[in-house]
C-alpha positions in Angstrom: 30.6 -47.7 -47.9 33.5 -47.3 -50.3 31.0 -46.7 -53.2 29.9 -43.5 -51.4 33.4 -42.1 -51.1 35.1 -39.6 -53.5 38.4 -40.4 -55.1 40.2 -38.1 -52.7 38.5 -39.7 -49.7 39.7 -43.1 -50.9 43.2 -41.8 -51.3 43.2 -40.5 -47.8 42.0 -43.8 -46.3 44.7 -45.5 -48.3 47.3 -43.1 -46.9 46.0 -43.8 -43.4 46.5 -47.6 -43.9 50.0 -47.0 -45.2 50.8 -45.0 -42.1 49.5 -47.8 -39.9 51.6 -50.3 -41.9 54.7 -48.1 -41.1 53.8 -48.3 -37.4 52.5 -44.8 -37.1 49.2 -44.3 -35.2 47.1 -41.8 -37.2 45.2 -40.9 -34.0 47.6 -40.9 -31.1 46.1 -40.1 -27.7 48.9 -38.5 -25.8 48.8 -34.8 -24.7 50.9 -32.2 -26.6 53.0 -29.7 -24.7 52.3 -26.6 -26.8 54.2 -23.6 -25.7 53.5 -20.9 -28.3 50.9 -19.9 -30.9 51.3 -18.6 -34.4 49.9 -15.2 -33.5 52.1 -14.9 -30.4 55.2 -15.6 -32.4 54.1 -13.2 -35.2 53.5 -10.4 -32.7 56.6 -10.8 -30.6 59.5 -12.3 -32.6 62.2 -10.0 -33.9 65.3 -10.9 -36.0 68.4 -11.4 -33.9 66.4 -12.2 -30.7 67.0 -15.4 -28.7 63.3 -15.9 -28.1 61.2 -18.6 -29.7 64.2 -20.9 -30.3 62.5 -23.9 -28.8 58.8 -23.7 -29.7 56.2 -26.4 -30.0 53.0 -25.7 -32.1 50.1 -27.8 -33.2 47.5 -27.3 -35.8 46.3 -28.2 -39.3 48.7 -28.6 -42.3 47.2 -26.1 -44.7 49.7 -26.1 -47.6 52.9 -27.8 -48.7 55.5 -27.0 -51.3 57.9 -29.9 -51.9 61.4 -28.8 -52.9 63.5 -32.0 -52.9 65.3 -32.5 -49.5 63.6 -29.4 -48.0 60.1 -28.1 -48.2 57.9 -25.2 -47.1 54.5 -25.8 -45.5 51.9 -23.8 -43.6 50.4 -24.6 -40.2 47.2 -23.1 -38.9 46.4 -23.2 -35.2 43.5 -21.4 -33.4 45.3 -18.1 -33.6 46.2 -18.0 -37.3 48.8 -19.3 -39.8 52.6 -19.6 -39.9 55.1 -20.9 -42.4 57.1 -24.0 -41.7 60.5 -25.0 -43.1 60.9 -28.8 -43.2 64.3 -30.3 -44.0 64.7 -34.0 -44.5 67.9 -34.3 -42.5 66.4 -32.3 -39.6 63.4 -34.4 -39.0 65.2 -37.6 -40.0 68.7 -37.3 -38.4 69.4 -41.0 -38.8 69.7 -43.3 -41.8 65.9 -43.9 -42.1 64.4 -41.0 -44.1 60.8 -42.4 -44.2 59.4 -39.6 -42.0 60.3 -37.1 -44.8 60.4 -39.1 -48.0 57.2 -41.1 -47.4 55.3 -39.6 -44.5 55.7 -35.9 -45.0 55.9 -35.9 -48.8 53.3 -38.5 -49.6 51.1 -39.7 -46.7 50.3 -36.5 -45.0 47.2 -34.7 -46.4 46.1 -31.1 -46.2 43.9 -30.7 -43.1 45.9 -33.3 -41.1 46.7 -32.2 -37.5 50.4 -32.1 -36.8 52.8 -31.1 -34.0 56.0 -29.4 -34.9 59.0 -28.4 -32.7 61.7 -26.0 -33.8 62.8 -22.4 -33.8 61.6 -19.1 -35.4 63.6 -17.3 -38.0 63.1 -15.0 -41.0 63.7 -16.3 -44.5 65.6 -14.3 -47.2 62.2 -13.0 -48.3 61.5 -11.8 -44.8 58.8 -14.4 -44.1 58.6 -15.4 -40.4 59.0 -19.2 -40.4 59.4 -22.1 -38.0 62.5 -24.3 -38.8 61.1 -27.7 -37.9 63.3 -30.1 -36.0 60.6 -32.6 -35.0 57.3 -33.4 -36.7 54.5 -35.7 -35.6 51.1 -36.6 -36.9 48.3 -36.0 -34.4 45.1 -36.7 -36.4 44.4 -37.8 -39.9 41.8 -35.9 -42.0 39.8 -38.3 -44.1 37.7 -35.6 -45.9 39.4 -32.9 -48.0 38.8 -29.3 -47.0 37.7 -26.8 -49.6 40.8 -25.0 -50.8 40.9 -21.2 -50.4 43.8 -19.7 -52.3 45.5 -16.6 -50.8 47.5 -14.6 -53.3 50.6 -12.4 -52.6 48.4 -9.4 -51.7 46.4 -11.4 -49.1 43.3 -11.7 -51.3 41.3 -14.9 -51.0 40.2 -16.8 -54.1 37.7 -19.7 -54.3 36.4 -18.6 -50.9 33.7 -20.7 -49.3 30.6 -18.6 -49.4 27.7 -21.0 -49.9 25.4 -20.6 -46.9 24.2 -24.2 -47.1 27.7 -25.4 -46.6 28.8 -22.7 -44.1 25.8 -23.0 -41.7 25.3 -26.8 -42.0 29.0 -27.7 -41.7 30.1 -24.9 -39.4 33.2 -26.8 -38.5 34.4 -26.5 -42.1 33.4 -22.8 -42.2 35.5 -22.1 -39.1 38.6 -23.8 -40.7 38.5 -22.2 -44.1 37.1 -18.8 -43.2 39.2 -17.6 -40.2 37.2 -14.3 -40.0 34.2 -16.4 -38.8 36.2 -17.4 -35.7 36.7 -13.7 -35.0 33.0 -13.1 -35.2 32.3 -15.7 -32.5 35.2 -14.4 -30.3 33.6 -11.0 -30.4 30.3 -12.5 -29.5 31.8 -14.1 -26.4 33.6 -10.8 -25.6 30.2 -9.1 -25.7 28.8 -11.6 -23.2 31.8 -11.1 -20.9 31.5 -7.3 -21.1 27.8 -7.4 -20.1 28.5 -9.9 -17.3 31.3 -7.7 -15.9 29.1 -4.6 -16.2 26.2 -6.1 -14.3 28.4 -7.9 -11.7 30.0 -4.6 -10.9 26.6 -3.4 -9.8 26.1 -6.4 -7.6 23.3 -7.9 -9.6 23.0 -11.7 -9.3 23.3 -14.0 -12.3 20.6 -16.8 -11.9 19.1 -19.7 -13.8 15.4 -20.3 -14.3 13.4 -23.2 -15.9 13.6 -23.8 -19.6 10.8 -26.4 -19.4 7.7 -24.6 -18.1 4.2 -25.7 -17.2 2.9 -22.4 -18.6 4.7 -20.2 -21.2 4.7 -16.5 -20.5 6.6 -13.3 -20.5 6.2 -12.5 -24.2 3.7 -12.7 -27.1 4.8 -15.7 -29.1 3.8 -19.3 -30.0 5.6 -21.9 -27.9 7.1 -25.3 -28.6 5.3 -28.1 -26.7 6.6 -31.4 -25.3 5.4 -34.1 -22.9 6.9 -35.3 -19.7 6.2 -39.0 -19.4 6.7 -39.4 -15.6 4.5 -36.5 -14.7 2.2 -37.2 -17.6 1.8 -33.5 -18.4 2.4 -31.1 -21.2 5.3 -28.8 -20.9 6.5 -25.8 -23.0 9.9 -24.6 -24.0 10.2 -21.1 -22.5 9.5 -18.2 -24.8 10.9 -15.8 -22.1 12.1 -16.0 -18.5 10.5 -12.8 -17.3 7.8 -14.2 -15.0 10.4 -16.3 -13.1 12.8 -13.5 -12.7 10.1 -11.2 -11.3 9.3 -14.0 -8.8 12.9 -13.6 -7.6 12.4 -9.9 -7.1 9.3 -10.8 -5.0 11.6 -13.1 -3.0 13.9 -10.3 -2.0 16.6 -9.8 -4.6 17.3 -6.3 -5.7 18.7 -7.2 -9.1 18.8 -10.4 -11.0 19.8 -11.3 -14.6 20.0 -14.4 -16.8 21.5 -15.2 -20.2 18.6 -17.4 -21.4 18.0 -19.7 -24.3 14.5 -19.0 -25.5 12.4 -20.8 -28.1 9.6 -19.5 -30.3 7.7 -21.6 -32.8 7.4 -19.0 -35.5 8.8 -18.0 -38.8 12.5 -18.0 -39.7 14.4 -15.2 -41.5 17.8 -13.6 -41.4 16.6 -11.9 -38.2 14.8 -14.8 -36.6 15.8 -18.3 -35.4 13.5 -20.5 -33.4 16.2 -20.9 -30.7 17.8 -17.6 -29.6 19.5 -16.0 -26.7 18.4 -13.1 -24.6 19.7 -11.4 -21.5 16.9 -10.3 -19.1 17.6 -8.0 -16.2 15.2 -7.0 -13.4 16.1 -4.3 -10.8 14.0 -3.3 -7.9 13.1 0.3 -7.0 13.9 1.6 -10.5 11.8 2.6 -13.6 12.1 2.7 -17.4 13.8 6.1 -17.4 16.6 4.8 -15.2 16.9 1.7 -17.4 17.3 3.8 -20.6 20.4 5.4 -19.0 21.8 2.0 -18.0 21.2 0.5 -21.6 23.1 3.5 -23.1 26.0 3.0 -20.7 26.2 -0.7 -21.2 26.0 -0.8 -25.0 28.5 2.0 -25.3 30.9 0.0 -23.2 30.3 -3.1 -25.4 31.2 -1.1 -28.5 34.4 0.2 -27.0 35.3 -3.2 -25.6 34.9 -4.8 -29.1 36.1 -2.0 -31.3 38.0 0.5 -29.2 35.4 3.2 -30.2 31.7 4.0 -29.9 31.5 3.9 -33.7 30.7 0.5 -35.4 30.4 -0.1 -39.1 27.2 -2.0 -39.9 26.8 -2.6 -43.6 26.7 0.8 -45.3 26.0 2.6 -42.0 28.3 3.9 -39.3 26.5 3.5 -36.1 27.5 5.7 -33.2 26.6 4.3 -29.7 27.9 7.3 -27.8 25.5 8.6 -25.2 22.9 10.1 -25.1 20.7 8.4 -27.7 17.6 10.0 -29.3 14.3 9.4 -27.6 10.8 9.5 -29.3 7.4 8.2 -28.1 5.8 5.7 -30.4 3.1 8.2 -31.4 5.7 10.9 -32.0 7.6 8.5 -34.3 4.5 7.5 -36.3 3.5 11.2 -36.7 7.1 12.1 -37.7 7.4 9.5 -40.4 3.8 9.4 -41.7 2.4 12.9 -40.9 -0.5 11.3 -39.1 -1.4 11.7 -35.4 -3.0 8.4 -34.3 -2.8 9.0 -30.5 -6.6 9.5 -30.1 -7.9 7.0 -32.6 -10.1 4.0 -31.8 -9.7 0.6 -33.4 -11.9 1.4 -36.4 -10.1 4.7 -37.1 -6.7 2.9 -36.8 -7.8 0.3 -39.4 -8.9 3.0 -41.8 -5.6 4.8 -41.2 -3.6 1.7 -41.8 -5.4 1.1 -45.1 -4.6 4.7 -46.2 -1.0 4.1 -45.3 -1.0 0.8 -47.3 -0.3 -1.3 -44.2 -2.1 -4.7 -44.3 -3.9 -5.5 -41.1 -5.2 -9.0 -40.2 -8.8 -8.9 -39.0 -7.8 -10.9 -35.9 -5.5 -8.1 -34.6 -6.6 -5.8 -31.8 -5.8 -2.1 -31.4 -2.3 -2.5 -30.0 -1.2 -4.9 -32.7 -2.6 -2.5 -35.4 -0.4 0.3 -34.0 2.5 -2.0 -33.8 2.0 -2.9 -37.5 1.9 0.7 -38.5 5.0 1.5 -36.6 6.9 -1.5 -38.0 6.0 -0.8 -41.6 6.5 3.0 -41.6 9.0 3.8 -38.9 11.3 1.0 -37.7 13.1 0.7 -41.0 14.1 4.3 -40.9 15.7 4.2 -37.4 19.4 3.6 -38.1 21.2 5.4 -35.2 20.3 4.0 -31.8 16.9 5.4 -30.7 14.6 4.8 -27.8 11.0 4.4 -28.8 8.9 5.0 -25.6 5.4 5.0 -24.2 3.5 2.2 -25.9 -0.3 1.6 -26.0 -1.5 -0.4 -23.0 -2.9 -3.1 -25.4 0.6 -3.9 -26.6 2.1 -4.4 -23.2 0.2 -6.6 -20.8 3.1 -6.9 -18.3 4.0 -3.2 -18.2 2.9 -0.5 -15.7 0.4 2.1 -16.7 2.1 5.4 -17.6 2.1 7.8 -14.6 0.8 10.7 -16.6 -0.4 9.6 -20.1 -3.8 7.8 -20.2 -3.9 4.6 -22.2 -0.1 4.2 -22.4 2.5 2.2 -20.4 6.0 3.0 -19.4 7.8 0.9 -22.0 10.7 1.5 -24.4 12.4 -0.4 -27.2 15.9 0.5 -28.4 16.0 0.3 -32.2 19.2 0.4 -34.2 20.0 -0.3 -37.8 16.2 -0.6 -38.4 15.7 -3.5 -35.9 14.7 -3.8 -32.2 17.7 -4.8 -30.0 16.0 -4.5 -26.6 12.7 -4.1 -24.9 12.1 -2.8 -21.4 9.4 -1.4 -19.1 8.5 -0.4 -15.7 7.0 -3.6 -14.4 3.3 -4.0 -13.5 3.2 -4.9 -9.9 -0.5 -4.4 -9.2 -1.9 -8.0 -9.1 -5.5 -6.8 -9.7 -4.5 -4.9 -12.8 -2.3 -7.8 -14.0 -5.2 -10.3 -13.7 -7.4 -8.0 -15.9 -4.6 -7.7 -18.5 -4.2 -11.4 -18.6 -8.0 -11.8 -19.1 -7.8 -9.2 -21.9 -5.2 -11.4 -23.5 -7.4 -14.4 -23.2 -10.1 -12.6 -25.2 -7.5 -11.8 -27.9 -6.7 -15.5 -28.0 -10.3 -16.3 -28.6 -10.3 -13.9 -31.5 -7.6 -16.0 -33.1 -4.4 -14.2 -31.9 -2.0 -17.1 -31.6 0.6 -15.0 -29.8 -1.7 -13.8 -27.0 -0.5 -14.5 -23.5 -2.0 -17.1 -21.1 -3.1 -16.5 -17.6 -0.5 -17.6 -15.0 -2.2 -18.1 -11.6 1.1 -18.7 -9.7 2.7 -15.5 -11.0 -0.4 -13.6 -9.9 -0.1 -15.3 -6.5 3.5 -14.1 -6.3 2.4 -10.5 -7.1 -0.2 -10.7 -4.3 2.6 -11.2 -1.8 3.9 -7.9 -3.0 6.6 -6.9 -5.6 8.5 -3.6 -5.1 8.6 -1.0 -7.9 10.7 -2.8 -10.6 12.1 -2.3 -14.1 12.8 -5.1 -16.5 15.0 -5.4 -19.6 15.4 -7.9 -22.4 18.2 -7.7 -24.9 18.3 -9.9 -28.0 21.9 -11.1 -27.9 21.9 -12.5 -31.4 20.7 -9.3 -33.0 23.1 -7.2 -30.9 25.9 -9.6 -32.0 24.9 -9.1 -35.6 25.3 -5.3 -35.2 28.6 -5.5 -33.2 30.2 -7.9 -35.7 28.7 -6.4 -38.9 26.9 -9.6 -39.8 24.1 -9.7 -42.3 22.2 -12.6 -41.0 21.4 -14.1 -37.6 22.7 -17.4 -39.0 26.2 -15.7 -39.1 26.3 -15.3 -35.3 24.9 -18.7 -34.3 27.4 -21.6 -34.4 24.7 -24.0 -35.5 21.5 -22.3 -36.8 18.3 -24.3 -37.4 18.1 -25.6 -40.9 15.9 -27.9 -43.0 17.0 -31.6 -43.1 19.6 -32.5 -45.6 18.2 -34.0 -48.8 
């Protein structure tokens, strides 16, 4: 094993053995009574106050400047960094000075976890510092961290930016790039804001199966697995829609779920095979009502995370203040291409796509052709939050037919920064119509559409018992997190994104 270790790793293991020889356990197991954080002290301590005169902090040793009998160091806990002043005679009040001369100066390594106890003060250079009276090793770091140098102006040098390292070794990324920790704090805050918003309306948070005998609720390719005891094929869910609607049939007026979904499709900076959605279903409401709710909820998220409805995303300032712009899909296509496709059949659509230089696979039906035209010519130009409404029926086999527009369904997508962030529709609750839509999907599957839906007899049976008028919503949490944290890639908002195996 030693042959595979770097010189620094060998030194650290040697230091660990020397600590053990001195009777110091490099991995003590006792709990630590921490009573303050670096950020708390930075925010609240003022010169001359009697506060923070007996503080205990724990974190990583991130820098050290040896200056004879006294030294300065830097400790980083989960809230940030703070300077330490370590004096030999303070941490070694007796005759034995090994804790300073040998342990602190020579055997501790950057990245080691330590506990310090002492009091806060300002140095002559007005740097908030902890005067250390006690110091203890809590955990030895056997691998060296990448060193990011911070200059006097707070600028970082030699920053860790390699995506291969950052995404594969997220634990290192979180240590050396503190702003990454803030991204994930904001993601959690986003979840909490949504949960509070929906709970205020008395909607019930539920859980539905991840392993499903039939995949449904979206157009996507599933992952498959096999259950040995039941001797049956199962699928990782691509959506939880059909189960949540079963709960509306069962008598709940509003249910929602933060669901891990899985789709066996391409990967990009906007797609990961494992992703998170929130799906919400509310009885006795329609898609017009849901547009108002989405506006209200996302506006609240922006304010909760940023204190304003305006969020910087790349070069764009996105304003989530209500109301948002609304366009039908056909209006959007005509607006951006100058072509009215609303009355075209499949052959005319193919010819129009060709004229617009939009490549169309021969396997695709009418709905997918329209979707391809919209995606190529319109979506990328929608920066401010916009509702695209009233989709062709072929694109939406689970949505209710439009009450006044033939051939369309009552569906919308919210698009922001050129990407869809949510999808919703007035739910189809006619079991006869739903069966026919499923059968139409089966025909598309026979034509080679690998994302066509399958027919779910149990869901149809549930609808036959009667489902009230209902509206459903799905929000891609990862994409919304990208926008709310100004992140360029979905991998930046997933702790552990899917990656190819290491070479």
